[in-house]
Each structure stands twice: as structure tokens, then as C-alpha cells.
N, C-alpha and C positions, 0 to 999 in steps of 0.2 A: 605018973607023976609028974614027970617034967611037961607033959600036954596041959595039965591043969595049971601048973604055974604060969606056963606062958599065956594060958587064957586069962588069967588072973592079972598077970601084967599088962596085956593089952587092954583088958578091961578099966583097968586103973589110968593106964595112959588116955584111954579116950576120954574117961570122966574128968580128968585134969585139962585136957584139952578143950573140952566142952566148958569148964569152969573158967578157963582163960578166955575164951571167945565172949562168953556171957559178961565177963569183966570189961574186956576191951569195948563191947558195944555200949555197955552202961557208961564208961568212962568217954565214948562218942556222944553219946547223947547229953550227958551233962555239960561236955563241952558246947555242944551246939546250942543248948538251952542257955549256957551261960554267955555265948556270943550274941544269940537273939536278944537276951535281955539287954547286954551292952550296947546293942545297935538301938534296941528301943529306947533305953536311956539318952542315947546320943541324938536320936530323932526328936525326943521331947526337949532335951535341952535345946537343940537346933531351933526348934520352933519357938520355944521360950525366948531365945535369943533374937530370932527374927522378929519377934513381936515386939520386943523391947527395941530393936533397931527401930522397925518402922514408927513405932510410937515416937523416939526420938527424931527420927527424919520427919514425921507428920508435924511434930512440934516446932523443930526448925525452918520447916517450910512455912507454916503459920506464922512464926514470928518474923521471918523474911516477907512474907506477903503482907503482914501488917507493917513493917518497917517501910515496904514499897510503897504500901497505900499510903502510909502517913507522908513519905516523900512525895509521891505524885499527887496527893490531894493536899499538900501544904498544911498537914496536921489534921486533916478531916478524912476519916474513914467511912467510905458507903461503897457497897457493892450488891446488887440483886440479881438473882436468876429469874428473868420473864420471859413469856412466850410472846414472840412477836406478831404483829398483826399490821398490815399495811393500811396506809391512809392517803388520800389525794390531797398533797400538800406541796410547797415548792421548799427549796433550801435543805438544810439538814438538820432542822430541830426537830425534835422527837417529842412524844406525848407520854409522861410518866403518870403512875398512879397518886392519889392524893397522899398516902402513906410516905411516899418519897419526899414530898415536900415537908411533912413533919420531921421527919429524920434529919434531913439535910438543914432545915432551919434549926433544930436543936442543937446543931454543931456549929452554927454561925456561918454556913457556908455562903449565905445571901451577902455576909459582910465583906467576903472576900473578892467581890467582881463578877463577871458574868460565869455562868456555870458551864463546865465542858465535861464530856462524859466518853469512856473508851468503851464500845461496843463490841464484844468477841463473840463468835458463833461457839456454843457449846457442842462438844461432840458426845455422843451418847450410844454409839454403836460399840461393838466390841473390837478388841485389839487386831483382829484379821482384816478390818476395813482402815486400819489406819496409815497404811504405806499407800494405798490408792487414793483416800480421801484426806490425807493428812493437810495437804495446801488449803483445800476447800474448807476443811473443819476448822481449820486454824486463822481464818480470815477474821480483820477486825477493821474497824474504822472509827472514827470520833464524831462528834454531834455537839450541838447545843440543846437546849430545852425550849420547847413552845408553850406547853402549858401543862399543869399536873391533874388532867380530867381523865386519863385513862382508866379503864376497870383495873380492880387489883390483880395482880398475878399477870399483867399484859403491859406491853410497850408499843406504841404506835410508831411506825417508822414511815417518814416519807417515802417517795420513789428513789431519791438520790441515795438514802442509806441503804434501802432495801437492796438495790441493784449492786451495792458494792459489798455487802454481805452475803446476798444470795444470787450469783449470777445466773443459776438456774431458775425459770419460771415457779418450779413446784419442789421446794427443798424438802428434804427427807427429815431435816431437823429445825426446826423454827425457835429453838430457845436459845436466848443470848444472855451474856452476862454485861450487866450494865455498872461500869466502875466510873465513880467521880476521879477526875483528874485535874491538875494544874496544867496548862498549856503556855508556853511562851509565845508572845506577838511574832508574826511571821515577818521575815525582812526581805526573802527572796523566793521564788516559785520558778520552776522550769515544768513547762507544759508542752504536751505534743498532741497533735489533732489526729484523729483516727483517718480522716481522708482529705484531701485538697479543698473541699467545698468552702472550709473556715477561711481559707486566705482570700477569698472573694469578697469578704465583708469590708466595708470601707473604713471603719475604724475599730479594729479588734480589741484595743486595749478598754475603749468605752463600753463596748459589749461586755467583755468580761467582768468589768467594775460594775455594771449593772446587775450581773449574774451573782458575783460574790456578795452583793449587799443582802442577800437573802442567806447567807451562810455564816456560821459562827467559825468553823474549822475547815482544815484541809490536812487530809492524811497523804502520805506518799504511796503510790500504787493505785490509789482511787481513781475512778472515772468520774470526771466533771461534765455534767449535761448543760450547754449554753444554749438557750432559747433566742432566737433571732425571727420575730413573728411567729409564724406557723412553722420554720425550720427548726431543727435541733440538731446541734453539733456535739459531739462527745471528743473530750481533750482529758488523757491521760497525764496525771501528777507525777513527773519523772523525779523531781528532787526538790527539797524545801530546805530552809535555813530558818532560824539555827538548829532546828531538829527535825525530824521524821514525820512530826505532827504539830502543827502550830494553831494559833488564834488568829482570825482574821478581823476581829473586831476593833475598832479604832487604831487601826496601824496601816501605814504605806507600806506596801509589798512591790519590790522591783519585780516584773514578770517577764521572762524570755519564751517566746513561741518558737519552737523548732520545728522543721519540716516532719512529715511522717516518714517513717521508714520504707515502707511501701506507697510509692505514689500512685499505684494502680488501685489500692484500698479506698474504700467509700466512693467510688465511681457513681454511686446511687445519689449521690449529693448533688445539687444543683452547682454548675460550674458555668462561668462566662468565658466563651472564645472570643479573643481580640480580633477586631476588624480595623484595615487600613481604609481610607477613603481612596475610592477609585479601585479596590482591589478584591474581587469576588470570592466567595468561599461556597463550597457545595456541602451538602450534608443530606441526611435520611431522618425523618420523624415518624415515629408511630402513632396511630389514631389515639387521641386523647393524651399524649405526652407532649414535652416541651424540649426545645432544643434552645439554649440562650447564647446569646453575643453581646459584645459591648464595643463601643467607639467613643472616642472622645473629641469633644469640641473645645478647643483652645481659645484665647482671647482673640486672636486674629480672625480665627473663623468666625467668631460670635460677633464681630463687628461687621463683618461682610455680610452676615445674615440679617442684624438688626438694620442695617443701611438700606437694605432692600436690594443690595448689589446681587446676592448670592442666594441660594437656598439649598437644604441639605434634604435629600431623596435618600429614604430607605425603602430598597426594592427587594421584593422576593418573586423569583419566577418557579412555578410549580412545571413539573413535568406532568401534563394532563394525561392520566393512563387510571382513571376511576379514584384516584387520590386527588386531595385539596387540603390546604392550608390556610391559617388565618396569621396575622403578625399583630403582636403588640409592643408598644415603645413606650419606654419611662425613664425619667431621669433620676439618678441616684438622690437620695438614700434609698430609694426602691430598686431594689438589686433585680428582683425577678418578676417581671410583668407577666400577668395571667388573665385569664378571661374578664376576671371579674376585678381587678386591680390593675390600672394602668392609666396612660395619660392619653396616647395616641392609638388607633388601632386601623386595620383595614382587613376587609371581608371580601373583596372582589373576586369573581371568577377570573380564573388565569393569574395575571400578573397582579400582585399586590404592592402599592406605593403608598408611604407615609412620608409627607412634606413637612418639613420644619422651616417656615419663613418668618418675617419680618412679621406678621400677623399673629404669629404665636408669643404672646406676652412671657410665657415660661421658658422660652430659650435662653441658656446662659452657659457660661462656661462650666464645663464639668463632664463627667462619665455617663453614657446613656446605654441603656440596656434593650436589647431585642429578644422577644420571646417568639419563635417560629411554633405555631401549635399544629399540632397534626389532627386536621378536621375529619378526615376520611381516608381509612386504609394508609398503609405505608406509601409515603410520598418522598420523592427526591425533590431537592429544591437547590437552588442558589439564590443567596444572598449578596446585595450589593450596597453601599453607602456611597454616595457620590455628592459633590457641590457642583450645582448647576447655576448657569445665569439667570438670574430672576429680574433683569431690568426690562424684559419685554420685546428690546430690539438690540441690534449690534452695536458696538462700540463705534462711534463717528457717523451712527443714522439719523438723519434729521427728522425731525417730529413733523408730521404732516398736518396743516392746518384743518381744524375741524369745521371751519366756515367756508370749504370749498365750495364751488358750484354743484359739483356732482353729490355731495353728502345732503345739501339742502333741496336738491329736486330727487326725494324719493317717494314712495307709496307703500301702507304696509299690505303684505298679502293676506288675504282674506283666509288662507287656510293655514300657513305656518305662522303669521304674525309677524313676519321679518320683515325689515324695512328693504325695499329693493328700488333701484333707479327706475324714475317712471318710463324711461324710454324702453325698458325691458320687462316691464311689470306683467304684461300680456303673454309673452312666452313663458314667463315663469310661473304664472297662475296654471297655465295650460300643462306645464310639465309638472308641478307640484301636485295638482288635483290628482294626477293619473298614478304617482309613485309615492305620495307621503298622506299620512293619515295622522289628525291632532286627537289625542286621547280626550275623551269626554268625561272621563272621571273628574268629579268635582276638586277643584286644586290642583289638578295634575298638568293638563294642556301641552304635555309632551308631543312633540312631532316625530314620528316614526316612519320608517320606510315601511311598504304594505307587508313586507314579508315578514318583517319583525313585530308588526302590529298583533300577529296571530298569536304571538308567545308574550304579549305584553298583560301582565296581571298586575293586581294592588293586594296588598296586605289588608288582611279584613281587620286586623286590630290597631294598626297604625297608619293604614292607607298608602305606604310608600310604594311607588311604582317599581317594577322590576320584572327579569325575565322569569318564564315558568320553571326554569330548571334551576334559578336561584332561589326559589320559595323554600324549600327545606333547610337550606342553611340559613336564610334570614329568620325563618322562624325559631332554630335553635340558638342562634346567635343572640338575638334581640328579644325574644318572648317566651324562652324555655323558663320555667321556674324551679330556681335554686335557693338552697339554704345558705345562710351566713352562719360562721362559727357562734356568732352573738344570739342566735336562734331567730332572727328576721328571715322570713321567706319573701323573695322578688321575684319578677322578671329580671332577666341579665342584663338589660340596659338600665335598670333602676337599680340594680345590685352594684353596678360599677360607680354609680354616684353616690350610694351609700356607703360603701366601703372607703371612698375616697375622702368624705366629709363627716358622715355621721356615725359610723360604726366605734363603738368603744374598745374594738380589739385593732382599730388601725394603727400602724406606727407613725409617730411624730417625734420630733428633735425637740427635745426639752431645751426651754430658754436658760434653765439655771443650770444644769448639770450637763448639757450638749448632749446626752445620750439618746439613742433611739429607743422609746419605749410606747408601750400601749397606752392610747389617750385616755381611756377608762369613760368614766360616765361624768357629769357635769360635777364642779367643785362643790362641796359642802356648804362652804362659805359663799355668802351673797356677794360680798365685794369682790371675791375672787372669780365668780362668774360674771360681773360685770367687767372685770378686766380681760375676760377671755382665757382664764386659765383653765387648763384641763384638771382632771383628777389628780393626776401625777404630779404636775406642775404645782398644784395648790399644797400638796404635802411636800415636795421637794423644795418650794422656796420657801417653806418654813424653816428651814435650816437658816442658822444665824452666820454671819461673817463680819470681820472688823471692817469699819469704814476707812477709806484710804484718806480721808482728811482729818478725822478727829478719833478714829481706833475705837468707836464704840460698837458694841455688837448689835447688829441691825438685821433682822430677816432679809432675805435675799429678794423677797417680792416686794419689800418695802423700801429697798434702798433708793430706788430712783425717786420717790416721794420723800424720803430723807434727804438726798442731796438737794432737790428744789428748796424745801422747806427750811432746813437747817444751814446748808451753805449757800444757798442762792445760786445753785449751778444748774442750768438748762439740760 
């Protein structure tokens, strides 16, 4: 009986225990379900709250951008996302689609003055690339507009704008945001050249002014490319006033040019090493390369040269060990004389000498450049500029009479054609006929030593007499065909004359603005062509300026006629 009762009690306890465990598990499941339901509600509420906040932020950002656009655009809102395409042009003026013209015109943008735009590179990659590429992707600059002829969806960028937005040649993303902005007129700019070559230019401010005429804006940290003839110099914009981006149209800007941080940078640019009279400098030049020097003729030296008392000699002595050089000399503003662009030259074997004497009408006060050209192999040389006596006799020496009896009693040698005193003509002719030979080439008649005559040859093209070893250099220097950047193909000798007087790309000093500019083609106006004005001078001279006498606005190229016709001034 007790055993059965114990069994019944144990069974009851076990059942109660199982019921309690089931109840506990049920409560745990219900609690977990409630917690999960609560978490889901909280997640849904958080997502809804985040969406509401994002919408509010987006609206605030859009309102802020709208306010900024209104403020930056002076009440005009214009921005487009366009794909950038490069085109060959100068300055910073871009090409926009015709639809942009319609939109800007509809808002009256053309009534508010010149159009300026802010161009920013759009970042389309994932956030993982933002850290490394943040600086590149956030690049921006400013520009004007050239014309509204681009294809829809595209914007044409000139080289200046393209290089500042995309420093790499092949950008991963070429989409830019074009936004209309109003820019203040610039009053101050600080520029820094990348190399030391820019400091060699004779009139840096005038060169900069000529370059900035093709620009509408300047932006801080942009790199400005300044062209001087075929040379290009890069200058970084360090500081601008009154803001970091300014307009350069119809304004006077104070410009400071600071020295480059690294003086060894830009050593590939041409530089002029100074020379002093009577002090030689040594150097090395590679084949096909140039080494440039400069020296100065002051007023006192010019007077001595013009009077015939002195002459300036530029001498280059090369170490003949398989190498050879040529020298080219020019007077500024032609800074860097080359094979095709120079005023004086020498191509002799061994020592090369260029003489500036009273016979040279172009000798004047100023700075002169020397270009030592490596004709063959690596050559070591010494360059020297000296002032030599050009009077033909020593100071105090008396001039001999030209009518002396010795000079009058002379006979011409039949072999060398020189006039010899009659008393020694027989001995001279006997010696001359054995040791000297006259060249029989038409127009030559040069008398040579017998051993020299074996190597004496004439050029088939120009007939010049020279030594056989000099023929290779003569053909390359004078008769090699070369192409001018303007498209003309001529021999070297003719190319020198072409680039000095006929080439439209040659640099001239404008008589109206004083800048060194390309001559261009003939002026369109017949009257300007009769005055001898170049294409640039015809356009530049069309600017007006007030007359000093009457204050009337007169075109610069007509100012002299106005002074004569109206004010009777010579």
C-alpha cells in the first residue's frame, strides 16, 4: 500500500514538474516573441524616422543649394551635369550646348554682364574610393563661355580647363557639374613659376598680360600656362583678391611673381647663363641640344663698336674629339637663338667666331643671347666674349702713303693674281707655281697650297668652296630640308630668312601694346596693310584711347593721323 502511494506521489510530482517546465518554456517563447516584435517595431520606426530625417536633410540641402545658387548667381539658378570633351583652344572659355543658351537667356543672365561658370568634377565611384581620390574628385575651377555649339549632354573644355580639372591624361570620370556664378573683379594675384626659365623673359608682366587676355577667370591653385613663342611656362596661382576666384575681364590686377620653391625644378626649361667680357666659361653640349648664354652691351661699349674703335667677338673653342658645335647669336627680345631663328651664326670647323662690328647696323645697347648647338656627339667647349681693337693699327702708328714708289712698281702674279713688287716677281712666280694652285671652279679662284687643293671641293647646290671634311656639316646646316611650324618646308638657309621676316608665327613687338606677339598673317584691312601693320597690330590698334589734346576717343592706329589732321602736330 505504501509502495503504491509512493509511486502515485512520484508520478504526480513528475507530471507537475513537466507542466511547470512547459509553462516556463511557453512563457519564454512568448517573451522572446514579444521582444522580437518590439525590435521589429523599433526598426520600422527607426527606418521611418531616418527616411523622414533624410527627406528633411535633402530638402534643407536643396534649399541651401538653391540659396547658394541664387547668391552665387545673383538671382540666376543654372547648373548642369555634362560629360567633358577636350578641344583645341586657348584661354579658359568653354563650349556649352544650345539648350544652355536658351535657359540662361530666359533668366536674363546675358543682361548681367559676362558669363562665368564654376566647373566641378563629379565623383561617381563608391565610398571606398573617397579617401584616396577625394582631392582629385573634388577638383574645381572657373571659366567663361566661348560659344553654345557643343552637342547636347557634353561640354567642350580647352586645354587650360581640362588640365586643371583632370591632371591625369586619362580620367576615370569625365562628368562635370557646370554652375553659373557671379565673380568679383580681381585686384591682386600672386603667381609662382614651376621653373627658373620664366625669370629669363625680358618683360614678364607684358607676357602675362597677353596670356590673360584669352582668359575670363582665375582660380586659386590653378596652373596657368603662359606661351612665349614655341616655349610654354607653367605658373601656379597662389593667392587672389578679393576672393579665391575672380574675373579678369575689364580690370587692372596687381601681379606678384615669386621665386619657385625648388630652384632645381624645371631645369628642362631654357635658361641663359650670364657671361662677362674677357671671362671664358666652359660647358658640355649633347648632340642636337642647346646651351644658352647671354651678355650685355652697354652704351659705352656700343659707342666704341659703332665708331669702329672696337669690335665684339664671340668665340667658341671646341675640343675636337669626334664632336662639333655651331654657335648662334641674337639680340633680345629673341631670347633663344636656334638653327632656324637667329641673327648671326658660325659653323666653321674648330673655333667658331662671330664678330659684331660697326658694319652691323643692328648692333645696339641691350642683351644678346648665344646658343651653342651640339652638332655631333657630346662636345666640351669654352665660350668667350671679348672686345678687340678694330682700328687696323696700333694707337700712334702713322699711316703709310698709298702712293709710295714700292707700291706703284708692282706686277700681278699669273698664278695667285696677287700684286708683287716687280723686283721679286720672278722668284715669287717660280715658288708660287710649285707650291700653290688656283681653283679652276667657275667663280672661285681660291689659291690653295698644293696639299690643301686635294681636299678642296665645291657644294653641288650652292657652289661654295670648302674642305672635304666640312661637306657633311655644310649640307646639314645649309641644305637640309626642314619644316616650319606654320607648314612651310624649306632648306635651312632659306628657313632662317623665312622665320625672321615672313613666318606668321614669328614674334614681333606690337607697336600699340608693346607685347611680344605672333605676327600672324597680313591685316584684313587694306589701309592697315599699306601701313605695314600685322594681323595682331591691326586688331590691337582698333582699341580706342582718349586723345591727349582734346580727350576724344580715337583708335590707336589712327592717333597719329588724328594728331596731324586735327591738332596740326607733326
